[in-house]
N, CA, C and O of each residue as an XYZ file, in Angstrom:
632
protein
N      -0.477      8.963     19.778
C      -0.582      7.516     19.026
C       0.122      6.695     19.749
O       1.200      7.105     20.179
N      -0.259      5.513     20.018
C       0.576      4.336     20.701
C       1.677      4.040     19.759
O       1.595      4.233     18.546
N       2.653      3.589     20.337
C       4.000      3.102     19.356
C       3.274      1.914     18.387
O       2.160      1.422     18.567
N       4.039      1.666     17.532
C       3.798      0.672     16.462
C       5.424      0.344     15.799
O       6.444      1.032     15.782
N       5.162     -0.829     15.361
C       6.422     -1.540     14.687
C       6.085     -1.847     13.371
O       5.270     -2.769     13.386
N       6.359     -1.469     12.194
C       6.140     -1.906     10.855
C       7.239     -2.930     10.360
O       8.454     -2.746     10.285
N       6.494     -4.071     10.036
C       7.325     -5.425      9.556
C       6.667     -5.945      8.355
O       5.621     -5.518      7.866
N       7.446     -6.988      7.900
C       6.640     -7.886      6.546
C       5.583     -8.687      7.239
O       5.851     -9.433      8.181
N       4.290     -8.510      6.727
C       3.424     -9.474      6.493
C       3.865    -10.896      6.452
O       4.671    -11.286      5.607
N       3.277    -11.775      7.473
C       3.587    -13.143      7.404
C       2.401    -14.141      7.300
O       1.327    -13.555      7.435
N       2.305    -15.230      7.137
C       1.507    -16.202      7.290
C       0.349    -15.835      8.622
O      -0.881    -15.879      8.577
N       1.222    -15.479      9.744
C       0.498    -15.240     10.945
C      -0.232    -14.085     11.104
O      -1.303    -14.083     11.710
N       0.351    -12.913     10.516
C      -0.428    -11.786     10.436
C      -1.288    -11.632      9.045
O      -1.905    -10.588      8.831
N      -1.298    -12.545      8.261
C      -2.155    -12.338      7.217
C      -3.758    -12.085      7.387
O      -4.360    -11.100      6.959
N      -4.367    -13.268      8.159
C      -5.813    -13.257      8.355
C      -6.067    -11.764      9.370
O      -7.156    -11.200      9.267
N      -5.178    -11.286     10.172
C      -5.414    -10.087     10.906
C      -5.551     -8.765      9.881
O      -6.406     -7.880      9.935
N      -4.640     -8.882      9.100
C      -4.529     -7.858      7.926
C      -5.865     -7.989      7.036
O      -6.407     -6.939      6.690
N      -6.340     -9.029      6.708
C      -7.625     -9.278      6.083
C      -8.603     -8.723      6.782
O      -9.435     -8.010      6.220
N      -8.643     -8.995      8.225
C      -9.969     -8.532      8.824
C      -9.731     -7.003      9.091
O     -10.761     -6.330      9.067
N      -8.591     -6.353      9.333
C      -8.379     -5.141      9.283
C      -9.156     -4.527      7.946
O     -10.174     -3.842      8.051
N      -8.605     -4.828      6.814
C      -9.086     -4.502      5.534
C     -10.732     -4.408      5.477
O     -11.294     -3.438      4.968
N     -11.385     -5.431      6.008
C     -12.693     -5.634      5.827
C     -13.471     -4.401      6.830
O     -14.433     -3.726      6.465
N     -12.829     -4.319      8.084
C     -13.138     -3.273      8.959
C     -13.015     -1.809      8.414
O     -13.818     -0.908      8.655
N     -11.923     -1.711      7.666
C     -11.539     -0.127      7.481
C     -11.751      0.035      5.860
O     -11.544      1.216      5.583
N     -12.049     -0.632      4.830
C     -12.303      0.076      3.609
C     -13.766     -0.482      3.229
O     -14.294     -1.525      3.614
N     -14.243      0.452      2.412
C     -15.592      0.194      1.904
C     -15.072     -0.827      0.695
O     -13.919     -1.120      0.375
N     -16.482     -1.308      0.081
C     -16.253     -2.049     -1.174
C     -15.798     -3.632     -0.811
O     -15.755     -4.144      0.307
N     -15.538     -4.122     -1.853
C     -15.345     -5.688     -1.781
C     -13.823     -5.927     -1.089
O     -12.769     -5.753     -1.701
N     -13.914     -6.290      0.088
C     -12.268     -6.522      0.615
C     -11.777     -7.885      0.138
O     -12.449     -8.709     -0.483
N     -10.557     -7.996      0.505
C      -9.960     -9.436      0.002
C     -10.395    -10.241      1.066
O     -10.734     -9.759      2.147
N     -10.405    -11.633      0.778
C     -10.650    -12.677      1.766
C      -9.079    -12.970      2.637
O      -7.980    -12.558      2.267
N      -9.318    -13.641      3.639
C      -8.021    -14.274      4.396
C      -7.358    -15.066      3.584
O      -6.134    -14.952      3.644
N      -7.869    -15.989      2.693
C      -6.935    -16.777      1.807
C      -6.334    -15.988      0.640
O      -5.370    -16.446      0.027
N      -6.896    -14.790      0.317
C      -6.114    -13.830     -0.703
C      -4.974    -13.342      0.128
O      -3.855    -13.518     -0.353
N      -5.054    -12.809      1.192
C      -3.983    -12.370      2.009
C      -2.790    -13.334      2.313
O      -1.616    -12.969      2.368
N      -3.223    -14.563      2.495
C      -2.322    -15.645      3.064
C      -1.594    -16.017      1.721
O      -0.414    -16.355      1.821
N      -2.200    -15.990      0.419
C      -1.402    -15.926     -1.008
C      -0.471    -14.953     -1.180
O       0.523    -15.138     -1.881
N      -0.708    -13.868     -0.572
C       0.068    -12.645     -0.936
C       1.265    -12.793     -0.230
O       2.356    -12.435     -0.674
N       1.022    -13.496      1.244
C       2.334    -13.631      2.314
C       3.108    -14.592      1.503
O       4.336    -14.539      1.575
N       2.618    -15.345      0.843
C       3.660    -16.445      0.072
C       3.882    -16.110     -1.410
O       4.467    -16.906     -2.144
N       3.488    -15.114     -1.781
C       3.709    -14.669     -3.191
C       5.027    -14.073     -3.352
O       5.236    -13.093     -2.637
N       5.988    -14.454     -4.152
C       7.346    -13.858     -4.175
C       7.395    -12.644     -4.861
O       8.448    -12.019     -4.742
N       6.274    -12.025     -5.738
C       6.292    -10.990     -6.472
C       5.537    -10.013     -5.404
O       5.230     -8.903     -5.839
N       5.218    -10.304     -4.096
C       4.442     -9.361     -3.300
C       5.193     -8.733     -2.139
O       5.997     -9.393     -1.481
N       4.942     -7.520     -1.901
C       5.918     -7.107     -0.735
C       4.790     -6.432      0.168
O       4.427     -5.341     -0.270
N       4.198     -6.829      1.268
C       3.203     -6.270      2.291
C       3.796     -6.071      3.542
O       4.613     -6.891      3.960
N       3.417     -4.863      4.334
C       3.945     -4.415      5.363
C       2.702     -4.551      6.259
O       1.575     -4.512      5.765
N       2.926     -4.724      7.674
C       1.830     -4.559      8.729
C       2.488     -3.665      9.815
O       3.677     -3.764     10.122
N       1.622     -2.788     10.370
C       2.040     -1.968     11.516
C       1.363     -2.597     12.891
O       0.163     -2.466     13.132
N       2.189     -3.223     13.669
C       1.827     -3.858     14.842
C       1.762     -3.019     15.994
O       2.681     -2.205     16.087
N       0.830     -3.017     16.967
C       0.879     -2.392     18.236
C       1.826     -3.196     19.167
O       2.257     -4.306     18.853
N       2.133     -2.548     20.371
C       3.254     -3.357     21.135
C       2.633     -4.664     21.752
O       3.393     -5.415     22.364
N       1.279     -4.991     21.629
C       0.809     -6.025     21.825
C       0.452     -7.250     20.761
O      -0.059     -8.350     20.972
N       0.935     -6.611     19.495
C       0.843     -7.374     18.365
C      -0.358     -7.115     17.712
O      -0.513     -7.702     16.641
N      -1.354     -6.287     18.147
C      -2.565     -6.105     17.272
C      -2.246     -5.433     15.841
O      -1.583     -4.396     15.822
N      -2.663     -5.954     14.762
C      -2.561     -5.457     13.383
C      -3.115     -4.069     13.288
O      -4.344     -4.133     13.300
N      -2.695     -2.890     13.203
C      -3.321     -1.460     13.172
C      -3.363     -0.733     11.783
O      -3.967      0.295     11.479
N      -2.549     -1.550     11.013
C      -2.700     -1.032      9.498
C      -1.731     -2.043      8.547
O      -0.895     -2.808      9.029
N      -1.950     -1.926      7.394
C      -1.643     -3.011      6.220
C      -1.413     -2.218      5.069
O      -2.279     -1.411      4.731
N      -0.216     -2.355      4.329
C      -0.257     -1.901      2.925
C       0.546     -3.112      2.285
O       1.245     -3.881      2.944
N       0.369     -3.174      1.032
C       0.855     -3.995     -0.068
C       1.178     -3.537     -1.391
O       0.746     -2.508     -1.911
N       1.929     -4.332     -1.878
C       2.205     -4.194     -3.481
C       2.752     -5.363     -4.012
O       3.393     -6.234     -3.425
N       2.382     -5.277     -5.357
C       3.148     -6.387     -6.137
C       4.072     -5.653     -7.153
O       3.865     -4.545     -7.648
N       5.191     -6.526     -7.383
C       6.066     -5.769     -8.515
C       6.667     -6.931     -9.505
O       6.907     -8.066     -9.095
N       6.863     -6.543    -10.751
C       7.296     -7.322    -11.674
C       8.433     -6.447    -12.612
O       8.069     -5.327    -12.973
N       9.511     -6.817    -12.934
C      10.341     -6.052    -13.752
C      10.472     -4.674    -13.354
O      10.468     -3.826    -14.246
N      10.582     -4.341    -12.215
C      10.812     -2.629    -11.534
C       9.321     -2.023    -11.688
O       9.182     -0.820    -11.465
N       8.290     -2.738    -12.031
C       7.159     -1.908    -12.003
C       6.302     -2.449    -10.859
O       5.968     -3.634    -10.853
N       5.998     -1.738    -10.045
C       5.082     -1.845     -8.905
C       3.705     -1.282     -8.502
O       3.516     -0.068     -8.569
N       2.777     -2.084     -8.102
C       1.453     -1.527     -8.012
C       0.849     -1.901     -6.504
O       0.565     -2.978     -5.979
N       0.782     -0.505     -6.044
C      -0.004     -0.660     -4.448
C      -1.358     -1.439     -4.620
O      -2.259     -1.020     -5.347
N      -1.445     -2.753     -3.803
C      -2.709     -3.448     -3.870
C      -3.665     -3.144     -2.756
O      -4.809     -3.592     -2.834
N      -3.298     -2.423     -1.729
C      -3.994     -2.122     -0.381
C      -3.288     -1.252      0.428
O      -2.060     -1.222      0.516
N      -4.206     -0.421      1.121
C      -3.554      0.384      2.325
C      -4.594      0.576      3.021
O      -5.478      1.309      2.578
N      -4.699      0.059      4.063
C      -5.879     -0.077      5.242
C      -5.178      0.377      6.407
O      -4.009      0.033      6.577
N      -5.890      1.259      7.385
C      -5.638      1.632      8.748
C      -6.705      1.667      9.616
O      -7.722      2.261      9.257
N      -6.645      1.024     10.923
C      -7.628      0.874     11.733
C      -8.352      2.259     11.917
O      -7.669      3.246     12.192
N      -9.749      2.364     11.769
C     -10.420      3.576     11.861
C      -9.778      4.359     13.326
O      -9.452      5.545     13.276
N      -9.670      3.698     14.373
C      -9.162      4.320     15.599
C      -7.906      4.727     15.739
O      -7.495      5.378     16.700
N      -7.082      4.268     14.547
C      -5.721      4.645     14.701
C      -5.491      5.839     13.335
O      -4.335      6.197     13.110
N      -6.356      6.268     12.684
C      -6.066      7.109     11.514
C      -5.604      8.440     12.105
O      -5.635      8.601     13.325
N      -5.185      9.381     11.293
C      -4.765     10.760     11.264
C      -3.493     10.871     12.174
O      -3.191     11.961     12.659
N      -2.785      9.806     12.396
C      -1.753      9.699     13.334
C      -0.430      9.287     12.577
O       0.522      8.850     13.223
N      -0.377      9.418     11.304
C       0.789      9.180     10.757
C       1.112      7.698     10.067
O       2.066      7.458      9.327
N       0.063      6.748     10.499
C       0.461      5.483     10.240
C       0.354      5.114      8.744
O       1.256      4.398      8.311
N      -0.494      5.450      8.003
C      -0.574      5.464      6.683
C       0.378      5.779      5.849
O       0.649      5.112      4.851
N       1.032      6.953      6.241
C       2.269      7.644      5.690
C       3.538      6.756      5.988
O       4.438      6.609      5.161
N       3.537      6.278      7.020
C       4.778      5.254      7.637
C       4.672      4.051      6.793
O       5.671      3.526      6.302
N       3.394      3.576      6.606
C       3.282      2.181      5.792
C       3.549      2.694      4.351
O       4.316      1.977      3.708
N       3.198      3.499      3.886
C       3.590      3.954      2.496
C       5.159      4.227      2.106
O       5.693      4.049      1.012
N       5.725      4.699      3.289
C       7.136      5.074      3.150
C       8.015      3.777      3.334
O       9.176      3.645      2.949
N       7.180      2.768      4.050
C       8.087      1.508      3.979
C       7.780      0.876      2.635
O       8.757      0.328      2.125
N       6.700      0.825      1.973
C       6.604      0.444      0.520
C       7.761      1.088     -0.416
O       8.496      0.504     -1.212
N       7.709      2.375     -0.106
C       8.699      3.082     -1.121
C       9.888      2.913     -0.739
O      10.717      3.271     -1.576
N      10.424      2.374      0.506
C      11.787      2.259      0.760
C      12.068      0.950      0.029
O      13.167      0.799     -0.504
N      11.102     -0.042     -0.029
C      11.299     -1.282     -0.524
C      11.641     -1.039     -2.040
O      12.675     -1.432     -2.582
N      10.714     -0.396     -2.597
C      10.870      0.379     -3.980
C      12.386      0.618     -4.357
O      12.961      0.077     -5.301
N      12.877      1.416     -3.566
C      14.083      2.025     -3.829
C      15.601      0.977     -3.599
O      16.735      1.075     -4.068
N      14.934     -0.052     -2.615
C      15.864     -1.059     -2.287
C      16.122     -1.894     -3.450
O      17.217     -2.391     -3.712
N      14.765     -2.058     -4.319
C      14.738     -3.087     -5.329
C      14.851     -2.456     -6.682
O      14.479     -3.024     -7.709
N      15.426     -1.153     -6.640
C      15.927     -0.401     -7.910
C      14.346     -0.352     -8.837
O      14.319     -0.594    -10.044
N      13.312     -0.060     -8.171
C      11.899      0.058     -8.955
C      11.988      1.346    -10.065
O      12.538      2.437     -9.916
N      11.351      0.887    -11.063
C      11.316      2.137    -11.853
C      10.019      3.037    -11.659
O       9.916      4.165    -12.141
N       8.959      2.356    -10.835
C       7.815      3.313    -10.681
C       7.106      2.504     -9.503
O       7.438      1.374     -9.148
N       6.138      3.220     -8.987
C       5.208      2.577     -7.879
C       3.809      3.258     -8.379
O       3.734      4.487     -8.386
N       2.774      2.513     -8.770
C       1.361      3.247     -9.007
C       0.326      2.705     -8.232
O       0.516      1.656     -7.617
N      -0.818      3.334     -8.187
C      -1.685      2.868     -7.250
C      -3.184      3.586     -7.965
O      -3.141      4.488     -8.801
N      -4.387      3.009     -7.470
C      -5.766      3.477     -7.759
C      -6.186      4.178     -6.408
O      -5.792      3.680     -5.354
N      -6.756      5.002     -6.400
C      -7.524      5.728     -5.275
C      -8.855      6.315     -5.559
O      -8.935      7.020     -6.564
N      -9.826      6.151     -4.891
C     -11.194      6.775     -4.979
C     -10.925      8.204     -5.111
O     -10.215      8.876     -4.362
N     -11.822      8.753     -6.549
C     -11.669      9.952     -6.518
C     -12.090     11.046     -5.537
O     -11.696     12.211     -5.495
N     -13.027     10.383     -4.712
C     -13.586     11.406     -3.545
C     -12.687     11.203     -2.350
O     -12.937     11.842     -1.328
N     -11.546     10.278     -2.387
C     -10.906     10.325     -1.095
C      -9.748     11.334     -0.907
O      -8.553     11.202     -1.170
N     -10.378     12.304     -0.419
C      -9.078     13.699     -0.637
C      -8.100     13.519      0.269
O      -6.956     13.944      0.113
N      -8.594     12.728      1.500
C      -7.338     12.655      2.508
C      -6.277     11.531      1.684
O      -5.082     11.813      1.768
N      -6.547     10.610      1.103
C      -5.666      9.777      0.672
C      -4.879     10.344     -0.307
O      -3.649     10.316     -0.359
N      -5.632     10.851     -1.066
C      -5.104     11.793     -2.611
C      -3.792     12.798     -1.801
O      -2.614     12.639     -2.123
N      -4.117     13.580     -0.980
C      -3.388     14.229     -0.111
C      -2.056     13.745      0.327
O      -0.980     14.273      0.048
N      -2.266     12.565      1.123
C      -1.162     11.772      1.364
C      -0.274     11.454      0.314
O       0.906     11.797      0.386
N      -0.796     10.726     -0.819
C      -0.176     10.282     -1.905
C       0.654     11.662     -2.709
O       1.820     11.570     -3.095
N       0.059     12.551     -2.820
C       0.553     13.778     -3.606
C       1.872     14.391     -2.654
O       2.929     14.743     -3.177
N       1.625     14.449     -1.224
C       2.798     14.762     -0.298
C       3.989     13.725     -0.472
O       5.146     14.033     -0.184
N       3.633     12.484     -0.958
C       4.908     11.430     -1.042
C       5.311     11.698     -2.481
O       6.156     10.918     -2.921
N       4.947     12.490     -3.166
C       5.608     12.525     -4.683
C       4.575     11.940     -5.746
O       4.804     12.187     -6.930
N       3.616     11.289     -5.459
C       2.724     10.714     -6.466
C       2.165     11.743     -7.179
O       1.786     12.738     -6.561
N       2.022     11.666     -8.637
C       1.441     12.471     -9.549
C       0.284     11.766    -10.380
O       0.491     10.638    -10.828
N      -1.007     12.446    -10.609
C      -1.855     11.858    -11.294
C      -1.451     11.505    -12.585
O      -0.690     12.315    -13.116
N      -1.790     10.399    -13.308
C      -1.511      9.981    -14.363
C      -2.735      9.236    -15.206
O      -2.347      8.464    -16.082
N      -3.765      9.342    -15.084
C      -5.040      8.941    -15.334
C      -6.080      8.649    -14.390
O      -6.011      8.732    -13.164
N      -7.147      8.261    -15.170
C      -8.579      8.066    -14.162
C      -9.146      6.608    -14.962
O      -9.055      6.324    -16.156
N      -9.714      5.870    -13.912
C     -10.387      4.703    -14.535
C     -11.920      5.070    -14.224
O     -12.220      5.153    -13.033
N     -12.795      5.269    -15.069
C     -14.389      5.574    -14.823
C     -14.749      4.250    -14.371
O     -14.448      3.172    -14.884
N     -15.449      4.490    -13.317
C     -16.448      3.287    -12.764
C     -15.523      2.259    -12.193
O     -16.034      1.147    -12.064
N     -14.482      2.363    -11.883
C     -13.599      1.292    -11.175
C     -14.131      0.613    -10.153
O     -14.278     -0.609    -10.181
N     -14.510      1.471     -9.023
C     -14.956      1.033     -7.796
C     -16.507      0.605     -8.047
O     -17.319      1.376     -8.560
N     -16.813     -0.684     -7.634
C     -18.323     -1.020     -7.767
C     -19.193     -0.598     -6.282
O     -20.362     -0.237     -6.416
N     -18.683     -0.646     -5.104
C     -19.563     -0.464     -3.885
C     -18.852      0.703     -2.978
O     -17.942      0.486     -2.178
N     -19.345      1.782     -3.210
C     -20.304      2.411     -4.230
C     -19.352      2.491     -5.469
O     -18.141      2.273     -5.492
N     -20.133      2.834     -6.437
C     -19.725      3.220     -7.825
C     -19.107      4.425     -7.952
O     -19.694      5.489     -7.756
N     -17.771      4.321     -8.319
C     -16.875      5.582     -8.286
C     -15.763      5.360     -9.224
O     -15.332      4.230     -9.453
N     -15.289      6.438     -9.776
C     -13.962      6.598    -10.591
C     -12.730      6.352     -9.750
O     -12.694      6.618     -8.549
N     -11.782      5.863    -10.389
C     -10.474      5.627     -9.566
C      -9.515      6.750    -10.177
O      -9.583      6.958    -11.389
N      -8.683      7.432     -9.443
C      -7.704      8.178     -9.991
C      -6.384      7.414     -9.914
O      -6.033      6.962     -8.824
N      -5.504      7.214    -11.183
C      -4.166      6.507    -11.050
C      -3.145      7.611    -10.616
O      -3.045      8.687    -11.205
N      -2.517      7.305     -9.704
C      -1.352      8.050     -9.282
C      -0.199      7.233     -9.530
O      -0.297      6.010     -9.631
N       1.203      8.026     -9.664
C       2.232      7.190     -9.847
C       3.311      8.066     -9.227
O       3.284      9.297     -9.239
N       4.329      7.263     -8.647
C       5.512      7.820     -8.251
C       6.642      7.340     -8.989
O       6.938      6.159     -8.803
N       7.312      7.989     -9.762
C       8.559      7.384    -10.454
C       9.664      7.609     -9.890
O       9.850      8.664     -9.284
N      10.608      6.648     -9.988
C      12.029      6.875     -9.350
C      13.102      6.988    -10.448
O      13.064      6.410    -11.535
N      14.001      7.763    -10.034
C      15.222      8.086    -11.023
C      15.941      6.872    -11.109
O      16.160      6.109    -10.169
N      16.365      6.703    -12.512
C      17.316      5.362    -12.574
C      18.486      5.668    -11.988
O      18.959      6.804    -12.028
N      19.127      4.523    -11.306
C      20.477      4.707    -10.911
C      21.469      5.072    -11.804
O      21.603      4.341    -12.785
N      22.425      6.338    -11.659
C      23.530      6.364    -12.475
C      24.227      5.355    -12.809
O      24.564      4.487    -12.004
N      24.593      5.351    -14.331
C      25.284      4.297    -14.903
C      26.748      4.261    -14.638
O      27.351      5.304    -14.892
N      27.371      3.349    -14.217
C      28.825      3.215    -13.886
C      29.535      3.062    -15.166
O      29.144      2.387    -16.118
N      30.834      3.891    -15.082
C      31.729      3.774    -16.248
C      32.242      2.478    -16.605
O      32.782      1.971    -15.622
N      32.288      1.730    -17.645
C      33.009      0.498    -17.634
C      34.315      0.763    -18.136
O      34.619      1.777    -18.766
N      35.075     -0.168    -17.843
C      36.514     -0.103    -17.838
C      36.978     -1.130    -18.747
O      38.185     -1.292    -18.931
């Protein structure tokens, strides 16, 4: 695998992240404008994986409010798959959750996406529900998976 660097998505990398999602994921991908809006959204945390020449090889993002975070996308370029990039992007999001004292991180995944489900389970996510016919193109159920974080121990007050 060629080397890559994971860094926050910016307005400069958002259009390439949107183009990657269109190429990498089935269904109805987000537009360039939606990715640009997420780059400016104070509740959003997006990371991109850049090749040494600056090409976006992967993108992952989440939104959070009051300690509750939800993954909005995880996309890896088809030619860069099965090399640990999706895991590294998810670990970057999990690290942000830990830094921000998140309560949990949740996501939806296509019920047929065995590789993604295996990845998420290996990172500690557990099944918490199902959304029938959540995906439309093609029509498919979504599994709800959640990673819960232990609350920080309370310190004694003097």
